A tleap script that builds the chain and sets N, CA, C and O, in Angstrom:
source leaprc.protein.ff14SB
mol = sequence {
  NMET LYS PHE LEU ARG LYS MET PHE SER GLY
  GLN GLN MET GLY ASN GLN PRO GLU GLU PRO
  GLN SER ASP GLU THR SER ALA GLU GLY THR
  GLU ASP GLY PRO PRO GLN VAL GLN GLY VAL
  LEU ILE LEU THR ARG ARG HIE LEU ASP ASP
  SER TRP GLY LEU LEU GLU GLN ILE THR ALA
  LEU GLN ARG SER LYS GLY TYR ARG ILE ALA
  ILE ASN MET ILE SER LYS ALA ALA ALA THR
  GLU ARG PHE ASP ASP GLU ALA TYR LEU HIE
  GLU LYS ILE ARG LYS GLU PHE ALA LYS LEU
  GLY SER GLU ASP LEU ILE GLN ARG THR LYS
  VAL PHE PRO CYS GLN ALA SER GLY GLY ASN
  SER GLY VAL TYR CYS ILE ILE PHE ASP ARG
  PRO LEU CSER
}
set mol.1.N position { -35.980 64.072 -37.669 }
set mol.1.CA position { -34.193 64.150 -37.711 }
set mol.1.C position { -34.308 65.429 -38.948 }
set mol.1.O position { -33.676 66.422 -38.588 }
set mol.2.N position { -34.969 65.587 -40.286 }
set mol.2.CA position { -34.597 66.141 -41.545 }
set mol.2.C position { -34.486 67.618 -41.305 }
set mol.2.O position { -33.885 68.359 -42.083 }
set mol.3.N position { -35.231 68.132 -39.928 }
set mol.3.CA position { -35.488 69.646 -40.249 }
set mol.3.C position { -34.376 69.908 -39.777 }
set mol.3.O position { -33.852 70.917 -40.249 }
set mol.4.N position { -33.398 68.961 -38.440 }
set mol.4.CA position { -32.556 69.789 -37.543 }
set mol.4.C position { -31.342 69.604 -38.512 }
set mol.4.O position { -30.454 70.456 -38.475 }
set mol.5.N position { -31.233 68.445 -39.462 }
set mol.5.CA position { -30.276 67.951 -40.573 }
set mol.5.C position { -29.961 69.551 -41.133 }
set mol.5.O position { -28.947 70.247 -41.186 }
set mol.6.N position { -31.663 69.773 -41.590 }
set mol.6.CA position { -31.672 71.396 -42.905 }
set mol.6.C position { -31.041 72.085 -41.971 }
set mol.6.O position { -29.925 72.521 -42.254 }
set mol.7.N position { -31.581 72.332 -40.708 }
set mol.7.CA position { -31.359 73.645 -40.017 }
set mol.7.C position { -29.502 73.815 -39.683 }
set mol.7.O position { -29.000 74.929 -39.529 }
set mol.8.N position { -28.470 72.194 -39.599 }
set mol.8.CA position { -27.810 72.330 -39.125 }
set mol.8.C position { -26.797 73.106 -40.477 }
set mol.8.O position { -25.931 73.980 -40.511 }
set mol.9.N position { -27.517 72.175 -41.541 }
set mol.9.CA position { -26.422 71.866 -42.639 }
set mol.9.C position { -26.788 73.805 -43.755 }
set mol.9.O position { -26.316 74.138 -44.842 }
set mol.10.N position { -27.547 74.419 -43.032 }
set mol.10.CA position { -27.537 75.627 -43.359 }
set mol.10.C position { -28.731 75.887 -44.328 }
set mol.10.O position { -29.295 76.980 -44.296 }
set mol.11.N position { -29.249 74.617 -45.446 }
set mol.11.CA position { -30.169 74.884 -46.289 }
set mol.11.C position { -31.423 75.528 -46.046 }
set mol.11.O position { -32.059 75.788 -45.025 }
set mol.12.N position { -31.567 75.678 -47.036 }
set mol.12.CA position { -33.337 76.055 -47.081 }
set mol.12.C position { -34.156 75.255 -47.240 }
set mol.12.O position { -33.978 74.306 -48.004 }
set mol.13.N position { -35.256 75.432 -46.563 }
set mol.13.CA position { -36.288 74.099 -45.897 }
set mol.13.C position { -37.320 74.501 -47.465 }
set mol.13.O position { -38.354 73.839 -47.385 }
set mol.14.N position { -37.311 74.997 -48.225 }
set mol.14.CA position { -38.353 75.014 -49.546 }
set mol.14.C position { -38.492 73.673 -50.643 }
set mol.14.O position { -38.258 72.573 -50.142 }
set mol.15.N position { -38.752 73.699 -51.675 }
set mol.15.CA position { -38.954 72.625 -52.452 }
set mol.15.C position { -37.482 71.656 -52.843 }
set mol.15.O position { -36.999 71.123 -53.843 }
set mol.16.N position { -37.196 71.790 -51.610 }
set mol.16.CA position { -35.678 70.995 -52.455 }
set mol.16.C position { -35.864 69.458 -51.813 }
set mol.16.O position { -36.232 69.171 -50.674 }
set mol.17.N position { -35.452 68.469 -53.024 }
set mol.17.CA position { -35.400 66.999 -53.150 }
set mol.17.C position { -34.606 66.534 -52.369 }
set mol.17.O position { -33.376 66.563 -52.340 }
set mol.18.N position { -36.137 65.627 -51.038 }
set mol.18.CA position { -35.067 65.368 -49.849 }
set mol.18.C position { -33.210 64.188 -50.097 }
set mol.18.O position { -33.512 63.196 -50.760 }
set mol.19.N position { -32.461 64.180 -49.919 }
set mol.19.CA position { -31.507 63.262 -50.471 }
set mol.19.C position { -31.603 61.717 -48.961 }
set mol.19.O position { -31.531 61.506 -47.751 }
set mol.20.N position { -31.777 61.183 -50.096 }
set mol.20.CA position { -31.284 59.962 -49.609 }
set mol.20.C position { -30.126 59.604 -47.886 }
set mol.20.O position { -28.910 59.797 -47.878 }
set mol.21.N position { -30.751 59.202 -46.926 }
set mol.21.CA position { -29.636 59.321 -45.809 }
set mol.21.C position { -29.428 58.459 -44.576 }
set mol.21.O position { -30.169 58.813 -43.659 }
set mol.22.N position { -28.800 57.642 -44.343 }
set mol.22.CA position { -28.924 56.907 -43.430 }
set mol.22.C position { -28.197 57.327 -42.271 }
set mol.22.O position { -27.059 57.725 -42.021 }
set mol.23.N position { -29.118 57.127 -41.736 }
set mol.23.CA position { -28.386 57.681 -39.853 }
set mol.23.C position { -27.130 57.742 -40.023 }
set mol.23.O position { -26.623 58.827 -39.739 }
set mol.24.N position { -25.880 56.246 -40.711 }
set mol.24.CA position { -24.783 56.017 -40.042 }
set mol.24.C position { -24.245 56.649 -41.023 }
set mol.24.O position { -23.015 56.688 -40.993 }
set mol.25.N position { -24.878 57.272 -42.079 }
set mol.25.CA position { -23.833 57.873 -42.544 }
set mol.25.C position { -23.842 59.252 -42.320 }
set mol.25.O position { -22.873 59.979 -42.540 }
set mol.26.N position { -25.397 59.783 -41.692 }
set mol.26.CA position { -24.712 61.064 -41.241 }
set mol.26.C position { -24.512 61.391 -40.034 }
set mol.26.O position { -24.606 62.554 -39.643 }
set mol.27.N position { -24.153 60.218 -39.153 }
set mol.27.CA position { -23.620 60.335 -38.024 }
set mol.27.C position { -22.273 60.034 -38.259 }
set mol.27.O position { -21.491 60.464 -37.411 }
set mol.28.N position { -21.781 59.366 -39.250 }
set mol.28.CA position { -20.119 59.192 -39.085 }
set mol.28.C position { -19.492 60.051 -40.168 }
set mol.28.O position { -18.298 60.253 -39.945 }
set mol.29.N position { -19.836 60.473 -40.997 }
set mol.29.CA position { -19.207 61.011 -41.960 }
set mol.29.C position { -19.215 60.055 -43.191 }
set mol.29.O position { -19.439 58.861 -42.993 }
set mol.30.N position { -18.963 60.557 -44.562 }
set mol.30.CA position { -18.407 59.726 -45.670 }
set mol.30.C position { -17.154 60.134 -46.396 }
set mol.30.O position { -16.556 61.154 -46.052 }
set mol.31.N position { -16.873 59.630 -47.057 }
set mol.31.CA position { -15.230 60.423 -47.777 }
set mol.31.C position { -16.376 61.076 -49.339 }
set mol.31.O position { -15.788 61.561 -50.305 }
set mol.32.N position { -18.023 60.974 -49.344 }
set mol.32.CA position { -18.125 61.650 -50.328 }
set mol.32.C position { -18.257 62.767 -49.703 }
set mol.32.O position { -18.073 62.943 -48.498 }
set mol.33.N position { -18.588 63.574 -50.514 }
set mol.33.CA position { -18.895 65.254 -49.684 }
set mol.33.C position { -17.881 66.546 -49.063 }
set mol.33.O position { -16.766 66.676 -49.569 }
set mol.34.N position { -18.128 67.077 -48.437 }
set mol.34.CA position { -17.113 68.292 -48.038 }
set mol.34.C position { -16.787 67.594 -46.574 }
set mol.34.O position { -17.599 66.752 -46.191 }
set mol.35.N position { -16.046 67.786 -46.026 }
set mol.35.CA position { -15.447 67.229 -44.905 }
set mol.35.C position { -16.577 67.523 -43.854 }
set mol.35.O position { -17.370 68.346 -44.311 }
set mol.36.N position { -16.878 67.123 -42.650 }
set mol.36.CA position { -18.276 67.363 -41.270 }
set mol.36.C position { -16.801 67.669 -40.273 }
set mol.36.O position { -15.602 67.396 -40.219 }
set mol.37.N position { -18.351 68.767 -39.261 }
set mol.37.CA position { -17.789 68.932 -37.775 }
set mol.37.C position { -17.840 67.920 -36.987 }
set mol.37.O position { -18.722 67.120 -37.300 }
set mol.38.N position { -17.201 67.635 -36.038 }
set mol.38.CA position { -17.772 66.664 -35.286 }
set mol.38.C position { -17.514 66.955 -33.729 }
set mol.38.O position { -17.912 66.292 -32.772 }
set mol.39.N position { -16.688 68.205 -33.732 }
set mol.39.CA position { -16.853 68.374 -32.288 }
set mol.39.C position { -16.063 70.076 -32.976 }
set mol.39.O position { -15.748 70.543 -34.071 }
set mol.40.N position { -16.044 70.493 -31.533 }
set mol.40.CA position { -15.344 72.238 -31.263 }
set mol.40.C position { -14.969 72.481 -30.386 }
set mol.40.O position { -15.708 72.755 -29.440 }
set mol.41.N position { -13.487 72.493 -30.286 }
set mol.41.CA position { -13.406 72.521 -28.149 }
set mol.41.C position { -12.731 74.557 -28.463 }
set mol.41.O position { -12.097 75.175 -29.318 }
set mol.42.N position { -13.441 74.843 -27.081 }
set mol.42.CA position { -12.557 76.269 -27.291 }
set mol.42.C position { -12.193 76.323 -26.147 }
set mol.42.O position { -12.900 76.075 -25.171 }
set mol.43.N position { -10.722 76.748 -26.131 }
set mol.43.CA position { -9.659 77.238 -24.992 }
set mol.43.C position { -9.461 78.465 -25.336 }
set mol.43.O position { -8.923 79.018 -26.295 }
set mol.44.N position { -10.245 78.967 -23.923 }
set mol.44.CA position { -9.433 80.863 -23.722 }
set mol.44.C position { -8.930 80.873 -22.046 }
set mol.44.O position { -9.162 80.153 -21.075 }
set mol.45.N position { -8.193 81.991 -22.274 }
set mol.45.CA position { -7.580 82.138 -21.069 }
set mol.45.C position { -8.651 82.653 -20.107 }
set mol.45.O position { -8.017 82.958 -19.097 }
set mol.46.N position { -9.866 82.893 -19.908 }
set mol.46.CA position { -10.455 83.481 -19.047 }
set mol.46.C position { -11.803 83.037 -19.409 }
set mol.46.O position { -12.241 82.913 -20.552 }
set mol.47.N position { -12.446 82.799 -18.238 }
set mol.47.CA position { -14.160 81.755 -18.413 }
set mol.47.C position { -14.875 83.080 -19.760 }
set mol.47.O position { -14.491 84.235 -19.946 }
set mol.48.N position { -15.821 82.421 -20.369 }
set mol.48.CA position { -16.427 83.177 -21.431 }
set mol.48.C position { -18.067 83.107 -20.848 }
set mol.48.O position { -18.905 82.213 -20.971 }
set mol.49.N position { -18.109 83.905 -20.441 }
set mol.49.CA position { -19.767 84.472 -20.340 }
set mol.49.C position { -20.562 83.902 -21.480 }
set mol.49.O position { -21.440 83.079 -21.220 }
set mol.50.N position { -20.325 84.279 -22.760 }
set mol.50.CA position { -21.118 83.338 -23.723 }
set mol.50.C position { -20.090 82.620 -25.243 }
set mol.50.O position { -19.645 82.942 -26.345 }
set mol.51.N position { -20.187 81.300 -24.127 }
set mol.51.CA position { -19.971 80.112 -25.299 }
set mol.51.C position { -20.147 80.128 -26.374 }
set mol.51.O position { -19.532 80.058 -27.438 }
set mol.52.N position { -21.724 80.302 -25.751 }
set mol.52.CA position { -23.150 79.779 -27.334 }
set mol.52.C position { -22.792 80.872 -28.064 }
set mol.52.O position { -22.433 80.667 -29.223 }
set mol.53.N position { -22.812 82.231 -27.556 }
set mol.53.CA position { -22.161 82.680 -28.978 }
set mol.53.C position { -21.508 83.086 -29.984 }
set mol.53.O position { -21.720 83.839 -30.933 }
set mol.54.N position { -20.168 82.071 -29.385 }
set mol.54.CA position { -18.668 82.232 -29.669 }
set mol.54.C position { -18.461 80.747 -30.701 }
set mol.54.O position { -17.874 80.685 -31.781 }
set mol.55.N position { -19.281 79.438 -29.817 }
set mol.55.CA position { -19.455 78.567 -30.814 }
set mol.55.C position { -20.690 78.651 -32.073 }
set mol.55.O position { -20.502 78.016 -33.110 }
set mol.56.N position { -21.934 79.467 -31.892 }
set mol.56.CA position { -22.374 79.962 -33.121 }
set mol.56.C position { -21.422 80.613 -34.431 }
set mol.56.O position { -21.462 80.065 -35.533 }
set mol.57.N position { -20.728 81.609 -34.229 }
set mol.57.CA position { -19.415 81.965 -35.008 }
set mol.57.C position { -18.768 80.586 -35.537 }
set mol.57.O position { -18.921 80.071 -36.645 }
set mol.58.N position { -18.146 80.215 -34.648 }
set mol.58.CA position { -16.675 78.783 -35.287 }
set mol.58.C position { -17.936 78.553 -36.423 }
set mol.58.O position { -17.644 78.955 -37.549 }
set mol.59.N position { -18.981 78.097 -36.308 }
set mol.59.CA position { -19.979 76.702 -36.775 }
set mol.59.C position { -20.404 77.831 -38.340 }
set mol.59.O position { -20.433 77.300 -39.450 }
set mol.60.N position { -20.671 79.224 -38.190 }
set mol.60.CA position { -20.870 80.123 -38.642 }
set mol.60.C position { -19.631 79.528 -40.235 }
set mol.60.O position { -19.941 79.162 -41.369 }
set mol.61.N position { -18.234 79.688 -39.556 }
set mol.61.CA position { -17.569 80.034 -39.858 }
set mol.61.C position { -16.904 79.365 -40.615 }
set mol.61.O position { -16.143 79.673 -41.532 }
set mol.62.N position { -17.457 77.700 -39.879 }
set mol.62.CA position { -16.874 76.627 -40.651 }
set mol.62.C position { -18.099 76.570 -42.242 }
set mol.62.O position { -17.609 76.544 -43.371 }
set mol.63.N position { -19.625 76.559 -42.028 }
set mol.63.CA position { -20.055 76.488 -42.585 }
set mol.63.C position { -19.711 77.281 -44.108 }
set mol.63.O position { -19.757 76.766 -45.226 }
set mol.64.N position { -19.334 78.784 -43.728 }
set mol.64.CA position { -18.571 79.370 -44.852 }
set mol.64.C position { -17.624 79.150 -45.412 }
set mol.64.O position { -17.155 79.803 -46.344 }
set mol.65.N position { -17.028 77.792 -44.719 }
set mol.65.CA position { -15.501 77.651 -45.138 }
set mol.65.C position { -16.358 75.846 -46.510 }
set mol.65.O position { -15.634 75.025 -47.073 }
set mol.66.N position { -17.609 75.865 -46.564 }
set mol.66.CA position { -18.215 74.554 -47.075 }
set mol.66.C position { -18.067 73.444 -46.558 }
set mol.66.O position { -17.988 72.447 -47.276 }
set mol.67.N position { -17.984 73.346 -44.979 }
set mol.67.CA position { -17.998 71.939 -44.313 }
set mol.67.C position { -19.453 71.808 -43.448 }
set mol.67.O position { -19.941 72.714 -42.772 }
set mol.68.N position { -19.891 70.766 -43.594 }
set mol.68.CA position { -21.015 70.635 -43.220 }
set mol.68.C position { -20.595 70.528 -41.504 }
set mol.68.O position { -19.537 70.730 -40.908 }
set mol.69.N position { -21.890 70.132 -41.077 }
set mol.69.CA position { -21.853 70.831 -39.540 }
set mol.69.C position { -22.902 68.744 -38.768 }
set mol.69.O position { -24.079 68.400 -38.877 }
set mol.70.N position { -21.619 67.944 -38.075 }
set mol.70.CA position { -22.762 67.274 -37.379 }
set mol.70.C position { -23.960 67.433 -36.812 }
set mol.70.O position { -24.002 68.527 -36.248 }
set mol.71.N position { -25.067 66.758 -36.698 }
set mol.71.CA position { -25.881 67.053 -35.982 }
set mol.71.C position { -26.134 67.475 -34.648 }
set mol.71.O position { -26.657 68.302 -33.901 }
set mol.72.N position { -25.165 65.968 -34.832 }
set mol.72.CA position { -24.620 64.955 -32.810 }
set mol.72.C position { -23.201 65.766 -32.721 }
set mol.72.O position { -22.235 65.174 -32.240 }
set mol.73.N position { -23.076 67.019 -33.147 }
set mol.73.CA position { -21.784 67.577 -32.734 }
set mol.73.C position { -21.337 68.040 -30.620 }
set mol.73.O position { -21.859 68.689 -29.713 }
set mol.74.N position { -20.283 67.310 -30.801 }
set mol.74.CA position { -19.763 68.068 -29.645 }
set mol.74.C position { -18.705 69.395 -29.409 }
set mol.74.O position { -17.855 70.004 -30.058 }
set mol.75.N position { -19.205 69.430 -28.308 }
set mol.75.CA position { -18.673 71.317 -27.761 }
set mol.75.C position { -18.229 70.645 -27.178 }
set mol.75.O position { -18.360 69.421 -27.149 }
set mol.76.N position { -17.240 71.711 -26.243 }
set mol.76.CA position { -16.849 71.714 -24.977 }
set mol.76.C position { -16.211 73.192 -25.270 }
set mol.76.O position { -16.144 73.736 -26.372 }
set mol.77.N position { -15.759 73.711 -24.013 }
set mol.77.CA position { -15.157 74.707 -23.264 }
set mol.77.C position { -14.269 74.923 -22.494 }
set mol.77.O position { -13.786 73.895 -22.018 }
set mol.78.N position { -13.814 75.896 -22.143 }
set mol.78.CA position { -13.040 75.807 -21.305 }
set mol.78.C position { -11.671 76.966 -20.891 }
set mol.78.O position { -11.077 77.394 -21.881 }
set mol.79.N position { -11.245 77.394 -19.719 }
set mol.79.CA position { -10.604 78.475 -19.250 }
set mol.79.C position { -9.271 77.335 -18.706 }
set mol.79.O position { -9.088 76.379 -17.953 }
set mol.80.N position { -8.560 78.209 -19.674 }
set mol.80.CA position { -6.486 77.697 -19.410 }
set mol.80.C position { -5.749 78.416 -20.171 }
set mol.80.O position { -6.096 78.934 -21.232 }
set mol.81.N position { -4.288 78.497 -19.449 }
set mol.81.CA position { -3.357 78.801 -20.356 }
set mol.81.C position { -2.325 78.064 -21.240 }
set mol.81.O position { -1.327 78.193 -21.949 }
set mol.82.N position { -3.101 77.328 -20.797 }
set mol.82.CA position { -1.424 76.545 -21.458 }
set mol.82.C position { -2.565 75.711 -22.826 }
set mol.82.O position { -2.702 74.494 -22.948 }
set mol.83.N position { -3.076 76.522 -23.485 }
set mol.83.CA position { -3.285 76.461 -24.558 }
set mol.83.C position { -2.797 76.310 -25.864 }
set mol.83.O position { -3.478 75.812 -26.761 }
set mol.84.N position { -1.122 76.902 -26.082 }
set mol.84.CA position { 0.017 77.428 -26.272 }
set mol.84.C position { 0.613 75.240 -26.216 }
set mol.84.O position { 0.987 74.616 -27.209 }
set mol.85.N position { 0.512 74.782 -25.090 }
set mol.85.CA position { 1.351 73.168 -24.888 }
set mol.85.C position { 0.256 72.298 -25.930 }
set mol.85.O position { -0.964 72.134 -25.918 }
set mol.86.N position { 1.488 71.796 -26.918 }
set mol.86.CA position { 0.970 71.134 -27.555 }
set mol.86.C position { 0.187 70.042 -27.253 }
set mol.86.O position { -0.867 69.665 -27.765 }
set mol.87.N position { 1.087 69.415 -26.018 }
set mol.87.CA position { 0.768 68.134 -25.421 }
set mol.87.C position { -0.189 67.733 -24.596 }
set mol.87.O position { -0.737 66.644 -24.426 }
set mol.88.N position { -0.365 69.314 -23.859 }
set mol.88.CA position { -1.703 69.550 -23.236 }
set mol.88.C position { -2.728 69.249 -23.960 }
set mol.88.O position { -3.490 68.289 -23.854 }
set mol.89.N position { -2.722 70.311 -24.884 }
set mol.89.CA position { -3.691 70.318 -26.251 }
set mol.89.C position { -4.343 68.834 -26.481 }
set mol.89.O position { -5.455 68.394 -26.190 }
set mol.90.N position { -3.364 68.320 -27.031 }
set mol.90.CA position { -3.717 67.252 -27.432 }
set mol.90.C position { -4.254 65.944 -26.136 }
set mol.90.O position { -4.718 64.810 -26.256 }
set mol.91.N position { -4.055 66.434 -25.458 }
set mol.91.CA position { -4.228 65.198 -23.577 }
set mol.91.C position { -6.111 65.760 -23.497 }
set mol.91.O position { -6.980 65.157 -22.868 }
set mol.92.N position { -6.243 66.564 -24.017 }
set mol.92.CA position { -7.746 67.914 -23.728 }
set mol.92.C position { -8.310 67.081 -24.877 }
set mol.92.O position { -9.331 66.414 -24.710 }
set mol.93.N position { -7.664 67.111 -26.032 }
set mol.93.CA position { -8.788 66.685 -27.002 }
set mol.93.C position { -9.038 65.418 -27.380 }
set mol.93.O position { -10.015 65.320 -28.122 }
set mol.94.N position { -8.247 63.993 -27.007 }
set mol.94.CA position { -8.112 63.159 -26.673 }
set mol.94.C position { -9.105 63.227 -25.733 }
set mol.94.O position { -10.257 63.471 -26.091 }
set mol.95.N position { -8.750 62.996 -24.266 }
set mol.95.CA position { -10.288 63.055 -23.561 }
set mol.95.C position { -11.337 63.628 -23.231 }
set mol.95.O position { -11.954 63.085 -22.315 }
set mol.96.N position { -11.966 64.985 -23.861 }
set mol.96.CA position { -12.648 65.554 -23.901 }
set mol.96.C position { -13.695 65.207 -25.296 }
set mol.96.O position { -14.853 65.623 -25.337 }
set mol.97.N position { -13.238 64.603 -26.102 }
set mol.97.CA position { -13.831 63.694 -27.646 }
set mol.97.C position { -13.414 62.676 -28.009 }
set mol.97.O position { -13.342 62.585 -29.234 }
set mol.98.N position { -12.790 61.038 -26.925 }
set mol.98.CA position { -12.847 60.001 -27.391 }
set mol.98.C position { -13.599 59.075 -27.893 }
set mol.98.O position { -13.236 57.925 -28.138 }
set mol.99.N position { -15.237 59.773 -28.157 }
set mol.99.CA position { -16.419 59.108 -28.594 }
set mol.99.C position { -16.461 59.117 -30.093 }
set mol.99.O position { -17.302 58.595 -30.825 }
set mol.100.N position { -15.006 60.062 -30.527 }
set mol.100.CA position { -15.398 60.158 -31.835 }
set mol.100.C position { -14.238 59.790 -32.358 }
set mol.100.O position { -13.704 60.543 -33.172 }
set mol.101.N position { -13.406 58.128 -31.865 }
set mol.101.CA position { -12.683 57.976 -32.546 }
set mol.101.C position { -11.311 58.004 -31.669 }
set mol.101.O position { -11.521 58.948 -30.908 }
set mol.102.N position { -10.259 57.582 -31.414 }
set mol.102.CA position { -9.132 58.229 -30.716 }
set mol.102.C position { -7.981 57.699 -31.798 }
set mol.102.O position { -6.896 58.255 -31.628 }
set mol.103.N position { -8.018 56.762 -32.837 }
set mol.103.CA position { -6.835 56.303 -33.830 }
set mol.103.C position { -6.261 57.060 -34.276 }
set mol.103.O position { -5.040 57.011 -34.126 }
set mol.104.N position { -7.063 58.502 -35.309 }
set mol.104.CA position { -6.645 59.959 -36.053 }
set mol.104.C position { -7.398 60.367 -35.576 }
set mol.104.O position { -8.401 60.700 -36.208 }
set mol.105.N position { -7.301 60.558 -34.176 }
set mol.105.CA position { -8.196 62.723 -33.546 }
set mol.105.C position { -7.612 63.428 -33.868 }
set mol.105.O position { -8.090 64.252 -34.648 }
set mol.106.N position { -6.211 63.531 -33.457 }
set mol.106.CA position { -5.563 64.572 -33.921 }
set mol.106.C position { -4.923 64.817 -35.546 }
set mol.106.O position { -4.518 65.860 -36.059 }
set mol.107.N position { -4.980 63.908 -35.917 }
set mol.107.CA position { -4.964 63.558 -37.573 }
set mol.107.C position { -6.078 64.605 -38.115 }
set mol.107.O position { -5.938 65.271 -39.140 }
set mol.108.N position { -7.309 64.643 -37.182 }
set mol.108.CA position { -8.241 65.041 -38.149 }
set mol.108.C position { -8.736 66.600 -36.772 }
set mol.108.O position { -9.889 66.902 -36.464 }
set mol.109.N position { -7.877 67.048 -36.415 }
set mol.109.CA position { -7.921 67.897 -35.514 }
set mol.109.C position { -7.469 69.558 -36.428 }
set mol.109.O position { -6.298 69.480 -36.801 }
set mol.110.N position { -7.919 70.506 -36.702 }
set mol.110.CA position { -7.541 71.623 -36.872 }
set mol.110.C position { -7.668 72.790 -35.845 }
set mol.110.O position { -8.823 72.972 -35.459 }
set mol.111.N position { -6.543 73.773 -35.224 }
set mol.111.CA position { -6.488 74.496 -34.040 }
set mol.111.C position { -5.918 75.708 -34.767 }
set mol.111.O position { -4.901 75.734 -35.459 }
set mol.112.N position { -6.918 76.907 -34.432 }
set mol.112.CA position { -7.415 78.489 -35.581 }
set mol.112.C position { -7.013 78.667 -33.618 }
set mol.112.O position { -7.054 77.980 -32.597 }
set mol.113.N position { -6.461 80.744 -34.282 }
set mol.113.CA position { -6.930 80.733 -32.921 }
set mol.113.C position { -7.927 81.496 -32.723 }
set mol.113.O position { -8.813 81.361 -33.566 }
set mol.114.N position { -8.239 82.725 -31.420 }
set mol.114.CA position { -9.631 82.975 -31.539 }
set mol.114.C position { -9.433 84.368 -31.021 }
set mol.114.O position { -8.289 84.820 -30.953 }
set mol.115.N position { -10.599 85.168 -30.604 }
set mol.115.CA position { -10.477 86.687 -29.500 }
set mol.115.C position { -12.166 86.494 -29.582 }
set mol.115.O position { -13.087 86.548 -30.398 }
set mol.116.N position { -11.834 86.160 -27.760 }
set mol.116.CA position { -13.216 86.335 -27.849 }
set mol.116.C position { -13.529 88.067 -26.889 }
set mol.116.O position { -12.727 88.898 -26.462 }
set mol.117.N position { -15.407 88.000 -26.859 }
set mol.117.CA position { -15.397 89.044 -26.201 }
set mol.117.C position { -14.832 90.049 -24.778 }
set mol.117.O position { -14.935 89.402 -23.736 }
set mol.118.N position { -14.246 91.541 -24.561 }
set mol.118.CA position { -12.997 91.440 -24.203 }
set mol.118.C position { -11.581 91.206 -24.208 }
set mol.118.O position { -10.497 91.392 -23.655 }
set mol.119.N position { -12.224 90.689 -25.157 }
set mol.119.CA position { -10.417 90.944 -24.446 }
set mol.119.C position { -9.873 89.426 -24.528 }
set mol.119.O position { -8.645 89.434 -24.612 }
set mol.120.N position { -10.495 87.947 -24.528 }
set mol.120.CA position { -10.194 87.092 -24.016 }
set mol.120.C position { -9.980 86.302 -25.322 }
set mol.120.O position { -10.846 85.812 -26.047 }
set mol.121.N position { -8.198 86.276 -25.515 }
set mol.121.CA position { -7.509 85.392 -26.676 }
set mol.121.C position { -7.597 83.947 -26.067 }
set mol.121.O position { -7.671 83.790 -24.849 }
set mol.122.N position { -7.586 82.937 -26.916 }
set mol.122.CA position { -7.707 81.770 -26.857 }
set mol.122.C position { -7.191 80.769 -28.368 }
set mol.122.O position { -6.345 80.995 -29.233 }
set mol.123.N position { -7.837 79.998 -28.223 }
set mol.123.CA position { -7.693 78.538 -30.099 }
set mol.123.C position { -9.179 78.692 -29.661 }
set mol.123.O position { -9.858 79.346 -28.870 }
set mol.124.N position { -9.340 77.505 -30.831 }
set mol.124.CA position { -10.871 76.713 -31.012 }
set mol.124.C position { -9.848 75.242 -32.071 }
set mol.124.O position { -8.927 75.202 -32.887 }
set mol.125.N position { -10.852 74.183 -31.298 }
set mol.125.CA position { -9.958 73.196 -32.270 }
set mol.125.C position { -11.706 72.408 -32.789 }
set mol.125.O position { -12.721 71.977 -32.240 }
set mol.126.N position { -11.103 72.627 -34.286 }
set mol.126.CA position { -12.133 71.073 -35.066 }
set mol.126.C position { -11.528 70.146 -34.956 }
set mol.126.O position { -10.318 69.929 -35.018 }
set mol.127.N position { -13.090 69.032 -34.636 }
set mol.127.CA position { -12.346 68.440 -35.173 }
set mol.127.C position { -13.381 67.700 -36.474 }
set mol.127.O position { -14.501 68.152 -36.709 }
set mol.128.N position { -12.928 66.785 -37.063 }
set mol.128.CA position { -13.469 66.603 -38.223 }
set mol.128.C position { -14.027 65.086 -38.662 }
set mol.128.O position { -13.366 64.240 -38.059 }
set mol.129.N position { -14.793 64.633 -39.315 }
set mol.129.CA position { -14.932 62.793 -39.299 }
set mol.129.C position { -13.753 62.029 -40.141 }
set mol.129.O position { -13.591 60.814 -40.032 }
set mol.130.N position { -13.061 62.730 -40.867 }
set mol.130.CA position { -11.231 62.381 -41.677 }
set mol.130.C position { -10.807 63.480 -41.867 }
set mol.130.O position { -11.401 64.555 -41.949 }
set mol.131.N position { -9.628 63.201 -41.952 }
set mol.131.CA position { -8.584 63.882 -42.233 }
set mol.131.C position { -8.411 65.443 -43.438 }
set mol.131.O position { -8.455 65.541 -44.664 }
set mol.132.N position { -8.269 66.160 -42.641 }
set mol.132.CA position { -7.993 66.881 -44.441 }
set mol.132.C position { -7.055 66.692 -45.248 }
set mol.132.O position { -5.983 66.127 -45.031 }
set mol.133.N position { -7.510 67.252 -46.386 }
set mol.133.CA position { -6.346 67.069 -47.431 }
set mol.133.C position { -5.086 68.149 -47.448 }
set mol.133.O position { -4.171 68.016 -48.261 }
savepdb mol mol.pdb
quit
């Protein structure tokens, strides 16, 4: 597990001291340290041929902003014309990411525009472990 945790957190595997972490801390996140990305929802106008490639770009961008990536991060992708509809977007997030907790799920979600290959536009939603300040 520590190998995967280091791989997804972008750390080098050299002679770094091991940080003691319980499985509960890594899965749930804590108030200490940077927020953790627990889920990514990608909505585009047309079906994505390479959703994995776009997801890799999104997670790399989140890491570059200083956020951690949960080892059990949930990712979903869908094609829709309704990504500008806030009610639809909130419903989709609640449905697809219910296991991340529903009480403050929308407050923990940030939405960004994206441009996939071939001019396929849309949005991606990042679900964090806690609301961003």
